[in-house]
mmCIF file as Biopython writes it, N, C-alpha, C and O atoms, coordinates in Angstrom:
data_model
#
loop_
_atom_site.group_PDB
_atom_site.id
_atom_site.type_symbol
_atom_site.label_atom_id
_atom_site.label_alt_id
_atom_site.label_comp_id
_atom_site.label_asym_id
_atom_site.label_entity_id
_atom_site.label_seq_id
_atom_site.pdbx_PDB_ins_code
_atom_site.Cartn_x
_atom_site.Cartn_y
_atom_site.Cartn_z
_atom_site.occupancy
_atom_site.B_iso_or_equiv
_atom_site.auth_seq_id
_atom_site.auth_asym_id
_atom_site.pdbx_PDB_model_num
ATOM 1   N N  . MET A ? 1  ? 0.847   -1.187 -0.010  1.0 0.0 1  A 1 
ATOM 2   C CA . MET A ? 1  ? 0.005   -0.002 -0.002  1.0 0.0 1  A 1 
ATOM 3   C C  . MET A ? 1  ? 0.886   1.248  0.002   1.0 0.0 1  A 1 
ATOM 4   O O  . MET A ? 1  ? 1.874   1.320  0.732   1.0 0.0 1  A 1 
ATOM 5   N N  . ARG A ? 2  ? 0.515   2.231  -0.823  1.0 0.0 2  A 1 
ATOM 6   C CA . ARG A ? 2  ? 1.278   3.459  -0.901  1.0 0.0 2  A 1 
ATOM 7   C C  . ARG A ? 2  ? 0.964   4.389  0.254   1.0 0.0 2  A 1 
ATOM 8   O O  . ARG A ? 2  ? -0.198  4.562  0.621   1.0 0.0 2  A 1 
ATOM 9   N N  . GLU A ? 3  ? 1.982   4.977  0.817   1.0 0.0 3  A 1 
ATOM 10  C CA . GLU A ? 3  ? 1.793   5.914  1.921   1.0 0.0 3  A 1 
ATOM 11  C C  . GLU A ? 3  ? 1.476   7.303  1.370   1.0 0.0 3  A 1 
ATOM 12  O O  . GLU A ? 3  ? 2.061   7.722  0.371   1.0 0.0 3  A 1 
ATOM 13  N N  . ALA A ? 4  ? 0.559   8.012  2.011   1.0 0.0 4  A 1 
ATOM 14  C CA . ALA A ? 4  ? 0.177   9.350  1.570   1.0 0.0 4  A 1 
ATOM 15  C C  . ALA A ? 4  ? 1.351   10.291 1.732   1.0 0.0 4  A 1 
ATOM 16  O O  . ALA A ? 4  ? 2.049   10.268 2.745   1.0 0.0 4  A 1 
ATOM 17  N N  . LYS A ? 5  ? 1.564   11.126 0.710   1.0 0.0 5  A 1 
ATOM 18  C CA . LYS A ? 5  ? 2.655   12.091 0.728   1.0 0.0 5  A 1 
ATOM 19  C C  . LYS A ? 5  ? 2.232   13.341 1.506   1.0 0.0 5  A 1 
ATOM 20  O O  . LYS A ? 5  ? 3.075   14.005 2.109   1.0 0.0 5  A 1 
ATOM 21  N N  . HIS A ? 6  ? 0.943   13.665 1.498   1.0 0.0 6  A 1 
ATOM 22  C CA . HIS A ? 6  ? 0.423   14.845 2.186   1.0 0.0 6  A 1 
ATOM 23  C C  . HIS A ? 6  ? -0.896  14.492 2.854   1.0 0.0 6  A 1 
ATOM 24  O O  . HIS A ? 6  ? -1.627  13.618 2.388   1.0 0.0 6  A 1 
ATOM 25  N N  . ALA A ? 7  ? -1.193  15.181 3.951   1.0 0.0 7  A 1 
ATOM 26  C CA . ALA A ? 7  ? -2.467  14.982 4.635   1.0 0.0 7  A 1 
ATOM 27  C C  . ALA A ? 7  ? -3.588  15.652 3.879   1.0 0.0 7  A 1 
ATOM 28  O O  . ALA A ? 7  ? -4.744  15.252 4.014   1.0 0.0 7  A 1 
ATOM 29  N N  . ALA A ? 8  ? -3.277  16.669 3.082   1.0 0.0 8  A 1 
ATOM 30  C CA . ALA A ? 8  ? -4.283  17.413 2.330   1.0 0.0 8  A 1 
ATOM 31  C C  . ALA A ? 8  ? -3.682  17.846 0.993   1.0 0.0 8  A 1 
ATOM 32  O O  . ALA A ? 8  ? -2.476  17.745 0.772   1.0 0.0 8  A 1 
ATOM 33  N N  . GLU A ? 9  ? -4.557  18.329 0.108   1.0 0.0 9  A 1 
ATOM 34  C CA . GLU A ? 9  ? -4.128  18.780 -1.196  1.0 0.0 9  A 1 
ATOM 35  C C  . GLU A ? 9  ? -4.781  20.125 -1.515  1.0 0.0 9  A 1 
ATOM 36  O O  . GLU A ? 9  ? -5.770  20.518 -0.897  1.0 0.0 9  A 1 
ATOM 37  N N  . ALA A ? 10 ? -4.203  20.814 -2.491  1.0 0.0 10 A 1 
ATOM 38  C CA . ALA A ? 10 ? -4.779  22.084 -2.949  1.0 0.0 10 A 1 
ATOM 39  C C  . ALA A ? 10 ? -6.237  21.833 -3.323  1.0 0.0 10 A 1 
ATOM 40  O O  . ALA A ? 10 ? -6.560  20.837 -3.971  1.0 0.0 10 A 1 
ATOM 41  N N  . GLY A ? 11 ? -7.105  22.742 -2.911  1.0 0.0 11 A 1 
ATOM 42  C CA . GLY A ? 11 ? -8.524  22.613 -3.184  1.0 0.0 11 A 1 
ATOM 43  C C  . GLY A ? 11 ? -9.315  22.101 -1.984  1.0 0.0 11 A 1 
ATOM 44  O O  . GLY A ? 11 ? -10.520 22.334 -1.884  1.0 0.0 11 A 1 
ATOM 45  N N  . ASP A ? 12 ? -8.631  21.397 -1.065  1.0 0.0 12 A 1 
ATOM 46  C CA . ASP A ? 12 ? -9.298  20.945 0.164   1.0 0.0 12 A 1 
ATOM 47  C C  . ASP A ? 12 ? -9.575  22.146 1.053   1.0 0.0 12 A 1 
ATOM 48  O O  . ASP A ? 12 ? -8.984  23.211 0.881   1.0 0.0 12 A 1 
ATOM 49  N N  . LEU A ? 13 ? -10.482 21.961 2.005   1.0 0.0 13 A 1 
ATOM 50  C CA . LEU A ? 13 ? -10.793 23.000 2.963   1.0 0.0 13 A 1 
ATOM 51  C C  . LEU A ? 13 ? -10.271 22.642 4.349   1.0 0.0 13 A 1 
ATOM 52  O O  . LEU A ? 13 ? -10.256 21.471 4.730   1.0 0.0 13 A 1 
ATOM 53  N N  . ILE A ? 14 ? -9.846  23.643 5.095   1.0 0.0 14 A 1 
ATOM 54  C CA . ILE A ? 14 ? -9.515  23.486 6.490   1.0 0.0 14 A 1 
ATOM 55  C C  . ILE A ? 14 ? -10.605 24.192 7.274   1.0 0.0 14 A 1 
ATOM 56  O O  . ILE A ? 14 ? -10.903 25.359 7.021   1.0 0.0 14 A 1 
ATOM 57  N N  . VAL A ? 15 ? -11.203 23.481 8.232   1.0 0.0 15 A 1 
ATOM 58  C CA . VAL A ? 15 ? -12.240 24.068 9.074   1.0 0.0 15 A 1 
ATOM 59  C C  . VAL A ? 15 ? -11.736 24.041 10.514  1.0 0.0 15 A 1 
ATOM 60  O O  . VAL A ? 15 ? -11.328 22.999 11.027  1.0 0.0 15 A 1 
ATOM 61  N N  . ILE A ? 16 ? -11.773 25.210 11.153  1.0 0.0 16 A 1 
ATOM 62  C CA . ILE A ? 16 ? -11.363 25.335 12.543  1.0 0.0 16 A 1 
ATOM 63  C C  . ILE A ? 16 ? -12.584 25.697 13.344  1.0 0.0 16 A 1 
ATOM 64  O O  . ILE A ? 16 ? -13.173 26.760 13.150  1.0 0.0 16 A 1 
ATOM 65  N N  . ALA A ? 17 ? -12.969 24.810 14.252  1.0 0.0 17 A 1 
ATOM 66  C CA . ALA A ? 17 ? -14.164 25.038 15.075  1.0 0.0 17 A 1 
ATOM 67  C C  . ALA A ? 17 ? -13.966 26.226 15.985  1.0 0.0 17 A 1 
ATOM 68  O O  . ALA A ? 17 ? -12.859 26.481 16.460  1.0 0.0 17 A 1 
ATOM 69  N N  . GLY A ? 18 ? -15.051 26.957 16.229  1.0 0.0 18 A 1 
ATOM 70  C CA . GLY A ? 18 ? -15.004 28.089 17.131  1.0 0.0 18 A 1 
ATOM 71  C C  . GLY A ? 18 ? -14.563 27.611 18.520  1.0 0.0 18 A 1 
ATOM 72  O O  . GLY A ? 18 ? -14.933 26.515 18.942  1.0 0.0 18 A 1 
ATOM 73  N N  . HIS A ? 19 ? -13.784 28.416 19.224  1.0 0.0 19 A 1 
ATOM 74  C CA . HIS A ? 19 ? -13.268 28.027 20.528  1.0 0.0 19 A 1 
ATOM 75  C C  . HIS A ? 19 ? -14.188 28.397 21.672  1.0 0.0 19 A 1 
ATOM 76  O O  . HIS A ? 19 ? -14.000 27.929 22.795  1.0 0.0 19 A 1 
ATOM 77  N N  . HIS A ? 20 ? -15.178 29.230 21.404  1.0 0.0 20 A 1 
ATOM 78  C CA . HIS A ? 20 ? -16.112 29.678 22.448  1.0 0.0 20 A 1 
ATOM 79  C C  . HIS A ? 20 ? -17.544 29.484 21.947  1.0 0.0 20 A 1 
ATOM 80  O O  . HIS A ? 20 ? -17.783 29.467 20.740  1.0 0.0 20 A 1 
ATOM 81  N N  . VAL A ? 21 ? -18.464 29.343 22.844  1.0 0.0 21 A 1 
ATOM 82  C CA . VAL A ? 21 ? -19.874 29.191 22.485  1.0 0.0 21 A 1 
ATOM 83  C C  . VAL A ? 21 ? -20.296 30.379 21.626  1.0 0.0 21 A 1 
ATOM 84  O O  . VAL A ? 21 ? -20.051 31.528 21.993  1.0 0.0 21 A 1 
ATOM 85  N N  . GLY A ? 22 ? -20.918 30.116 20.506  1.0 0.0 22 A 1 
ATOM 86  C CA . GLY A ? 22 ? -21.408 31.163 19.631  1.0 0.0 22 A 1 
ATOM 87  C C  . GLY A ? 22 ? -20.375 31.693 18.647  1.0 0.0 22 A 1 
ATOM 88  O O  . GLY A ? 22 ? -20.722 32.442 17.733  1.0 0.0 22 A 1 
ATOM 89  N N  . GLU A ? 23 ? -19.095 31.312 18.823  1.0 0.0 23 A 1 
ATOM 90  C CA . GLU A ? 23 ? -18.062 31.760 17.879  1.0 0.0 23 A 1 
ATOM 91  C C  . GLU A ? 23 ? -18.151 30.897 16.625  1.0 0.0 23 A 1 
ATOM 92  O O  . GLU A ? 23 ? -18.182 29.670 16.721  1.0 0.0 23 A 1 
ATOM 93  N N  . PRO A ? 24 ? -18.192 31.528 15.445  1.0 0.0 24 A 1 
ATOM 94  C CA . PRO A ? 24 ? -18.332 30.742 14.200  1.0 0.0 24 A 1 
ATOM 95  C C  . PRO A ? 24 ? -17.037 29.997 13.852  1.0 0.0 24 A 1 
ATOM 96  O O  . PRO A ? 24 ? -15.947 30.369 14.287  1.0 0.0 24 A 1 
ATOM 97  N N  . ASP A ? 25 ? -17.194 28.936 13.058  1.0 0.0 25 A 1 
ATOM 98  C CA . ASP A ? 25 ? -16.040 28.234 12.520  1.0 0.0 25 A 1 
ATOM 99  C C  . ASP A ? 25 ? -15.303 29.133 11.548  1.0 0.0 25 A 1 
ATOM 100 O O  . ASP A ? 25 ? -15.899 30.010 10.922  1.0 0.0 25 A 1 
ATOM 101 N N  . ARG A ? 26 ? -13.988 28.907 11.425  1.0 0.0 26 A 1 
ATOM 102 C CA . ARG A ? 26 ? -13.205 29.574 10.388  1.0 0.0 26 A 1 
ATOM 103 C C  . ARG A ? 26 ? -12.927 28.562 9.295   1.0 0.0 26 A 1 
ATOM 104 O O  . ARG A ? 26 ? -12.661 27.392 9.569   1.0 0.0 26 A 1 
ATOM 105 N N  . VAL A ? 27 ? -12.991 29.020 8.057   1.0 0.0 27 A 1 
ATOM 106 C CA . VAL A ? 27 ? -12.794 28.105 6.917   1.0 0.0 27 A 1 
ATOM 107 C C  . VAL A ? 27 ? -11.755 28.725 5.989   1.0 0.0 27 A 1 
ATOM 108 O O  . VAL A ? 27 ? -11.762 29.929 5.734   1.0 0.0 27 A 1 
ATOM 109 N N  . ALA A ? 28 ? -10.852 27.863 5.486   1.0 0.0 28 A 1 
ATOM 110 C CA . ALA A ? 28 ? -9.835  28.297 4.553   1.0 0.0 28 A 1 
ATOM 111 C C  . ALA A ? 28 ? -9.707  27.263 3.442   1.0 0.0 28 A 1 
ATOM 112 O O  . ALA A ? 28 ? -9.796  26.060 3.688   1.0 0.0 28 A 1 
ATOM 113 N N  . GLU A ? 29 ? -9.500  27.741 2.219   1.0 0.0 29 A 1 
ATOM 114 C CA . GLU A ? 29 ? -9.212  26.840 1.099   1.0 0.0 29 A 1 
ATOM 115 C C  . GLU A ? 29 ? -7.703  26.698 0.977   1.0 0.0 29 A 1 
ATOM 116 O O  . GLU A ? 29 ? -6.980  27.694 0.994   1.0 0.0 29 A 1 
ATOM 117 N N  . ILE A ? 30 ? -7.228  25.469 0.856   1.0 0.0 30 A 1 
ATOM 118 C CA . ILE A ? 30 ? -5.800  25.226 0.667   1.0 0.0 30 A 1 
ATOM 119 C C  . ILE A ? 30 ? -5.432  25.571 -0.759  1.0 0.0 30 A 1 
ATOM 120 O O  . ILE A ? 30 ? -5.989  25.022 -1.710  1.0 0.0 30 A 1 
ATOM 121 N N  . LEU A ? 31 ? -4.484  26.492 -0.898  1.0 0.0 31 A 1 
ATOM 122 C CA . LEU A ? 31 ? -3.995  26.903 -2.211  1.0 0.0 31 A 1 
ATOM 123 C C  . LEU A ? 31 ? -2.741  26.131 -2.591  1.0 0.0 31 A 1 
ATOM 124 O O  . LEU A ? 31 ? -2.510  25.851 -3.768  1.0 0.0 31 A 1 
ATOM 125 N N  . GLU A ? 32 ? -1.920  25.784 -1.581  1.0 0.0 32 A 1 
ATOM 126 C CA . GLU A ? 32 ? -0.656  25.110 -1.847  1.0 0.0 32 A 1 
ATOM 127 C C  . GLU A ? 32 ? -0.218  24.357 -0.576  1.0 0.0 32 A 1 
ATOM 128 O O  . GLU A ? 32 ? -0.385  24.850 0.539   1.0 0.0 32 A 1 
ATOM 129 N N  . VAL A ? 33 ? 0.336   23.170 -0.769  1.0 0.0 33 A 1 
ATOM 130 C CA . VAL A ? 33 ? 0.916   22.421 0.338   1.0 0.0 33 A 1 
ATOM 131 C C  . VAL A ? 33 ? 2.406   22.715 0.347   1.0 0.0 33 A 1 
ATOM 132 O O  . VAL A ? 33 ? 3.074   22.635 -0.684  1.0 0.0 33 A 1 
ATOM 133 N N  . VAL A ? 34 ? 2.917   23.054 1.520   1.0 0.0 34 A 1 
ATOM 134 C CA . VAL A ? 34 ? 4.337   23.397 1.675   1.0 0.0 34 A 1 
ATOM 135 C C  . VAL A ? 34 ? 4.953   22.409 2.654   1.0 0.0 34 A 1 
ATOM 136 O O  . VAL A ? 34 ? 4.432   22.224 3.754   1.0 0.0 34 A 1 
ATOM 137 N N  . GLY A ? 35 ? 6.044   21.777 2.275   1.0 0.0 35 A 1 
ATOM 138 C CA . GLY A ? 35 ? 6.704   20.832 3.168   1.0 0.0 35 A 1 
ATOM 139 C C  . GLY A ? 35 ? 6.122   19.450 3.028   1.0 0.0 35 A 1 
ATOM 140 O O  . GLY A ? 35 ? 5.227   19.223 2.214   1.0 0.0 35 A 1 
ATOM 141 N N  . GLU A ? 36 ? 6.627   18.529 3.815   1.0 0.0 36 A 1 
ATOM 142 C CA . GLU A ? 36 ? 6.230   17.118 3.800   1.0 0.0 36 A 1 
ATOM 143 C C  . GLU A ? 36 ? 5.747   16.704 5.194   1.0 0.0 36 A 1 
ATOM 144 O O  . GLU A ? 36 ? 6.049   17.367 6.186   1.0 0.0 36 A 1 
ATOM 145 N N  . LEU A ? 37 ? 4.997   15.603 5.256   1.0 0.0 37 A 1 
ATOM 146 C CA . LEU A ? 37 ? 4.584   15.049 6.529   1.0 0.0 37 A 1 
ATOM 147 C C  . LEU A ? 37 ? 5.826   14.711 7.341   1.0 0.0 37 A 1 
ATOM 148 O O  . LEU A ? 37 ? 6.796   14.260 6.733   1.0 0.0 37 A 1 
ATOM 149 N N  . PRO A ? 38 ? 5.884   14.881 8.609   1.0 0.0 38 A 1 
ATOM 150 C CA . PRO A ? 38 ? 4.808   15.340 9.487   1.0 0.0 38 A 1 
ATOM 151 C C  . PRO A ? 38 ? 4.842   16.841 9.750   1.0 0.0 38 A 1 
ATOM 152 O O  . PRO A ? 38 ? 4.173   17.317 10.667  1.0 0.0 38 A 1 
ATOM 153 N N  . HIS A ? 39 ? 5.617   17.605 8.950   1.0 0.0 39 A 1 
ATOM 154 C CA . HIS A ? 39 ? 5.768   19.035 9.209   1.0 0.0 39 A 1 
ATOM 155 C C  . HIS A ? 39 ? 5.209   19.893 8.085   1.0 0.0 39 A 1 
ATOM 156 O O  . HIS A ? 39 ? 5.714   20.988 7.840   1.0 0.0 39 A 1 
ATOM 157 N N  . GLU A ? 40 ? 4.192   19.425 7.410   1.0 0.0 40 A 1 
ATOM 158 C CA . GLU A ? 40 ? 3.655   20.233 6.316   1.0 0.0 40 A 1 
ATOM 159 C C  . GLU A ? 40 ? 2.820   21.378 6.850   1.0 0.0 40 A 1 
ATOM 160 O O  . GLU A ? 40 ? 2.293   21.341 7.962   1.0 0.0 40 A 1 
ATOM 161 N N  . ARG A ? 41 ? 2.726   22.364 6.038   1.0 0.0 41 A 1 
ATOM 162 C CA . ARG A ? 41 ? 1.922   23.544 6.327   1.0 0.0 41 A 1 
ATOM 163 C C  . ARG A ? 41 ? 1.236   23.919 5.011   1.0 0.0 41 A 1 
ATOM 164 O O  . ARG A ? 41 ? 1.518   23.328 3.969   1.0 0.0 41 A 1 
ATOM 165 N N  . TYR A ? 42 ? 0.349   24.887 5.066   1.0 0.0 42 A 1 
ATOM 166 C CA . TYR A ? 42 ? -0.466  25.186 3.902   1.0 0.0 42 A 1 
ATOM 167 C C  . TYR A ? 42 ? -0.541  26.677 3.648   1.0 0.0 42 A 1 
ATOM 168 O O  . TYR A ? 42 ? -0.671  27.475 4.576   1.0 0.0 42 A 1 
ATOM 169 N N  . ARG A ? 43 ? -0.458  27.047 2.366   1.0 0.0 43 A 1 
ATOM 170 C CA . ARG A ? 43 ? -0.788  28.427 1.974   1.0 0.0 43 A 1 
ATOM 171 C C  . ARG A ? 43 ? -2.286  28.382 1.731   1.0 0.0 43 A 1 
ATOM 172 O O  . ARG A ? 43 ? -2.771  27.610 0.904   1.0 0.0 43 A 1 
ATOM 173 N N  . VAL A ? 44 ? -3.015  29.220 2.462   1.0 0.0 44 A 1 
ATOM 174 C CA . VAL A ? 44 ? -4.484  29.173 2.427   1.0 0.0 44 A 1 
ATOM 175 C C  . VAL A ? 44 ? -5.094  30.526 2.160   1.0 0.0 44 A 1 
ATOM 176 O O  . VAL A ? 44 ? -4.464  31.563 2.366   1.0 0.0 44 A 1 
ATOM 177 N N  . ARG A ? 45 ? -6.355  30.502 1.690   1.0 0.0 45 A 1 
ATOM 178 C CA . ARG A ? 45 ? -7.165  31.713 1.565   1.0 0.0 45 A 1 
ATOM 179 C C  . ARG A ? 45 ? -8.344  31.532 2.520   1.0 0.0 45 A 1 
ATOM 180 O O  . ARG A ? 45 ? -9.155  30.617 2.371   1.0 0.0 45 A 1 
ATOM 181 N N  . TRP A ? 46 ? -8.416  32.432 3.509   1.0 0.0 46 A 1 
ATOM 182 C CA . TRP A ? 46 ? -9.466  32.371 4.523   1.0 0.0 46 A 1 
ATOM 183 C C  . TRP A ? 46 ? -10.770 32.877 3.958   1.0 0.0 46 A 1 
ATOM 184 O O  . TRP A ? 46 ? -10.793 33.550 2.927   1.0 0.0 46 A 1 
ATOM 185 N N  . ASP A ? 47 ? -11.867 32.550 4.639   1.0 0.0 47 A 1 
ATOM 186 C CA . ASP A ? 47 ? -13.190 32.950 4.166   1.0 0.0 47 A 1 
ATOM 187 C C  . ASP A ? 47 ? -13.391 34.448 4.122   1.0 0.0 47 A 1 
ATOM 188 O O  . ASP A ? 47 ? -14.336 34.915 3.486   1.0 0.0 47 A 1 
ATOM 189 N N  . ASP A ? 48 ? -12.531 35.224 4.780   1.0 0.0 48 A 1 
ATOM 190 C CA . ASP A ? 48 ? -12.628 36.684 4.697   1.0 0.0 48 A 1 
ATOM 191 C C  . ASP A ? 48 ? -11.772 37.252 3.564   1.0 0.0 48 A 1 
ATOM 192 O O  . ASP A ? 48 ? -11.724 38.467 3.373   1.0 0.0 48 A 1 
ATOM 193 N N  . GLY A ? 49 ? -11.092 36.370 2.805   1.0 0.0 49 A 1 
ATOM 194 C CA . GLY A ? 49 ? -10.327 36.785 1.630   1.0 0.0 49 A 1 
ATOM 195 C C  . GLY A ? 49 ? -8.830  36.927 1.806   1.0 0.0 49 A 1 
ATOM 196 O O  . GLY A ? 49 ? -8.099  36.978 0.817   1.0 0.0 49 A 1 
ATOM 197 N N  . HIS A ? 50 ? -8.346  36.993 3.059   1.0 0.0 50 A 1 
ATOM 198 C CA . HIS A ? 50 ? -6.900  37.166 3.208   1.0 0.0 50 A 1 
ATOM 199 C C  . HIS A ? 50 ? -6.204  35.820 3.102   1.0 0.0 50 A 1 
ATOM 200 O O  . HIS A ? 50 ? -6.804  34.776 3.355   1.0 0.0 50 A 1 
ATOM 201 N N  . GLU A ? 51 ? -4.924  35.856 2.723   1.0 0.0 51 A 1 
ATOM 202 C CA . GLU A ? 51 ? -4.117  34.661 2.552   1.0 0.0 51 A 1 
ATOM 203 C C  . GLU A ? 51 ? -3.016  34.618 3.613   1.0 0.0 51 A 1 
ATOM 204 O O  . GLU A ? 51 ? -2.519  35.652 4.060   1.0 0.0 51 A 1 
ATOM 205 N N  . SER A ? 52 ? -2.650  33.398 4.002   1.0 0.0 52 A 1 
ATOM 206 C CA . SER A ? 52 ? -1.572  33.227 4.977   1.0 0.0 52 A 1 
ATOM 207 C C  . SER A ? 52 ? -1.023  31.815 4.852   1.0 0.0 52 A 1 
ATOM 208 O O  . SER A ? 52 ? -1.576  30.981 4.136   1.0 0.0 52 A 1 
ATOM 209 N N  . VAL A ? 53 ? 0.081   31.556 5.564   1.0 0.0 53 A 1 
ATOM 210 C CA . VAL A ? 53 ? 0.591   30.207 5.713   1.0 0.0 53 A 1 
ATOM 211 C C  . VAL A ? 53 ? 0.071   29.707 7.037   1.0 0.0 53 A 1 
ATOM 212 O O  . VAL A ? 53 ? 0.202   30.382 8.059   1.0 0.0 53 A 1 
ATOM 213 N N  . TYR A ? 54 ? -0.530  28.505 7.025   1.0 0.0 54 A 1 
ATOM 214 C CA . TYR A ? 54 ? -1.197  27.958 8.199   1.0 0.0 54 A 1 
ATOM 215 C C  . TYR A ? 54 ? -0.531  26.664 8.609   1.0 0.0 54 A 1 
ATOM 216 O O  . TYR A ? 54 ? -0.353  25.765 7.788   1.0 0.0 54 A 1 
ATOM 217 N N  . TYR A ? 55 ? -0.161  26.564 9.869   1.0 0.0 55 A 1 
ATOM 218 C CA . TYR A ? 55 ? 0.359   25.337 10.472  1.0 0.0 55 A 1 
ATOM 219 C C  . TYR A ? 55 ? -0.789  24.708 11.234  1.0 0.0 55 A 1 
ATOM 220 O O  . TYR A ? 55 ? -1.191  25.252 12.263  1.0 0.0 55 A 1 
ATOM 221 N N  . PRO A ? 56 ? -1.341  23.586 10.781  1.0 0.0 56 A 1 
ATOM 222 C CA . PRO A ? 56 ? -2.539  23.040 11.399  1.0 0.0 56 A 1 
ATOM 223 C C  . PRO A ? 56 ? -2.302  22.564 12.832  1.0 0.0 56 A 1 
ATOM 224 O O  . PRO A ? 56 ? -1.253  22.012 13.166  1.0 0.0 56 A 1 
ATOM 225 N N  . GLY A ? 57 ? -3.325  22.802 13.670  1.0 0.0 57 A 1 
ATOM 226 C CA . GLY A ? 57 ? -3.305  22.343 15.043  1.0 0.0 57 A 1 
ATOM 227 C C  . GLY A ? 57 ? -4.346  21.266 15.236  1.0 0.0 57 A 1 
ATOM 228 O O  . GLY A ? 57 ? -4.987  20.837 14.277  1.0 0.0 57 A 1 
ATOM 229 N N  . SER A ? 58 ? -4.518  20.828 16.461  1.0 0.0 58 A 1 
ATOM 230 C CA . SER A ? 58 ? -5.462  19.763 16.758  1.0 0.0 58 A 1 
ATOM 231 C C  . SER A ? 58 ? -6.923  20.164 16.574  1.0 0.0 58 A 1 
ATOM 232 O O  . SER A ? 58 ? -7.803  19.305 16.531  1.0 0.0 58 A 1 
ATOM 233 N N  . ASP A ? 59 ? -7.178  21.448 16.465  1.0 0.0 59 A 1 
ATOM 234 C CA . ASP A ? 59 ? -8.545  21.954 16.287  1.0 0.0 59 A 1 
ATOM 235 C C  . ASP A ? 59 ? -8.940  22.053 14.807  1.0 0.0 59 A 1 
ATOM 236 O O  . ASP A ? 59 ? -10.060 22.460 14.501  1.0 0.0 59 A 1 
ATOM 237 N N  . ALA A ? 60 ? -8.046  21.689 13.893  1.0 0.0 60 A 1 
ATOM 238 C CA . ALA A ? 60 ? -8.314  21.800 12.456  1.0 0.0 60 A 1 
ATOM 239 C C  . ALA A ? 60 ? -8.801  20.457 11.897  1.0 0.0 60 A 1 
ATOM 240 O O  . ALA A ? 60 ? -8.281  19.391 12.228  1.0 0.0 60 A 1 
ATOM 241 N N  . THR A ? 61 ? -9.822  20.557 11.035  1.0 0.0 61 A 1 
ATOM 242 C CA . THR A ? 61 ? -10.352 19.405 10.318  1.0 0.0 61 A 1 
ATOM 243 C C  . THR A ? 61 ? -10.197 19.665 8.839   1.0 0.0 61 A 1 
ATOM 244 O O  . THR A ? 61 ? -10.494 20.759 8.360   1.0 0.0 61 A 1 
ATOM 245 N N  . ILE A ? 62 ? -9.728  18.653 8.105   1.0 0.0 62 A 1 
ATOM 246 C CA . ILE A ? 62 ? -9.565  18.804 6.657   1.0 0.0 62 A 1 
ATOM 247 C C  . ILE A ? 62 ? -10.770 18.169 5.985   1.0 0.0 62 A 1 
ATOM 248 O O  . ILE A ? 62 ? -11.111 17.015 6.247   1.0 0.0 62 A 1 
ATOM 249 N N  . LYS A ? 63 ? -11.408 18.940 5.115   1.0 0.0 63 A 1 
ATOM 250 C CA . LYS A ? 63 ? -12.539 18.467 4.302   1.0 0.0 63 A 1 
ATOM 251 C C  . LYS A ? 63 ? -12.033 18.316 2.896   1.0 0.0 63 A 1 
ATOM 252 O O  . LYS A ? 63 ? -11.636 19.297 2.267   1.0 0.0 63 A 1 
ATOM 253 N N  . ARG A ? 64 ? -12.040 17.103 2.389   1.0 0.0 64 A 1 
ATOM 254 C CA . ARG A ? 64 ? -11.564 16.826 1.036   1.0 0.0 64 A 1 
ATOM 255 C C  . ARG A ? 64 ? -12.455 17.456 0.005   1.0 0.0 64 A 1 
ATOM 256 O O  . ARG A ? 64 ? -13.680 17.411 0.110   1.0 0.0 64 A 1 
ATOM 257 N N  . ALA A ? 65 ? -11.828 18.050 -1.003  1.0 0.0 65 A 1 
ATOM 258 C CA . ALA A ? 65 ? -12.582 18.610 -2.144  1.0 0.0 65 A 1 
ATOM 259 C C  . ALA A ? 65 ? -13.168 17.443 -2.917  1.0 0.0 65 A 1 
ATOM 260 O O  . ALA A ? 65 ? -12.569 16.369 -2.975  1.0 0.0 65 A 1 
ATOM 261 N N  . THR A ? 66 ? -14.325 17.645 -3.504  1.0 0.0 66 A 1 
ATOM 262 C CA . THR A ? 66 ? -14.940 16.576 -4.273  1.0 0.0 66 A 1 
ATOM 263 C C  . THR A ? 66 ? -14.199 16.334 -5.580  1.0 0.0 66 A 1 
ATOM 264 O O  . THR A ? 66 ? -14.169 15.208 -6.077  1.0 0.0 66 A 1 
ATOM 265 N N  . HIS A ? 67 ? -13.606 17.376 -6.139  1.0 0.0 67 A 1 
ATOM 266 C CA . HIS A ? 67 ? -12.835 17.233 -7.365  1.0 0.0 67 A 1 
ATOM 267 C C  . HIS A ? 67 ? -11.545 18.006 -7.194  1.0 0.0 67 A 1 
ATOM 268 O O  . HIS A ? 67 ? -11.573 19.207 -6.928  1.0 0.0 67 A 1 
ATOM 269 N N  . HIS A ? 68 ? -10.406 17.328 -7.346  1.0 0.0 68 A 1 
ATOM 270 C CA . HIS A ? 68 ? -9.111  18.016 -7.288  1.0 0.0 68 A 1 
ATOM 271 C C  . HIS A ? 68 ? -8.714  18.478 -8.662  1.0 0.0 68 A 1 
ATOM 272 O O  . HIS A ? 68 ? -9.059  17.866 -9.673  1.0 0.0 68 A 1 
ATOM 273 N N  . ARG A ? 69 ? -7.973  19.582 -8.682  1.0 0.0 69 A 1 
ATOM 274 C CA . ARG A ? 69 ? -7.457  20.100 -9.954  1.0 0.0 69 A 1 
ATOM 275 C C  . ARG A ? 69 ? -6.456  19.122 -10.540 1.0 0.0 69 A 1 
ATOM 276 O O  . ARG A ? 69 ? -5.724  18.465 -9.800  1.0 0.0 69 A 1 
ATOM 277 N N  . ALA A ? 70 ? -6.416  19.020 -11.841 1.0 0.0 70 A 1 
ATOM 278 C CA . ALA A ? 70 ? -5.473  18.098 -12.502 1.0 0.0 70 A 1 
ATOM 279 C C  . ALA A ? 70 ? -4.100  18.713 -12.588 1.0 0.0 70 A 1 
ATOM 280 O O  . ALA A ? 70 ? -3.176  18.090 -13.111 1.0 0.0 70 A 1 
#
């Protein structure tokens, strides 16, 4: 069996649950995967439009895109 090279791919979403009651989730689209497991990070575009490099924590969930770019 082939081992995954990355936990996520460009086009996937990262969802971070709100930390307090009533706080909305934050959502970002992965634009680029930087680095390799177990130290990969992502260049993302957040739902408010700004871009950053994100190092995922235990509060992040990756939602796979239904169709990845070729």
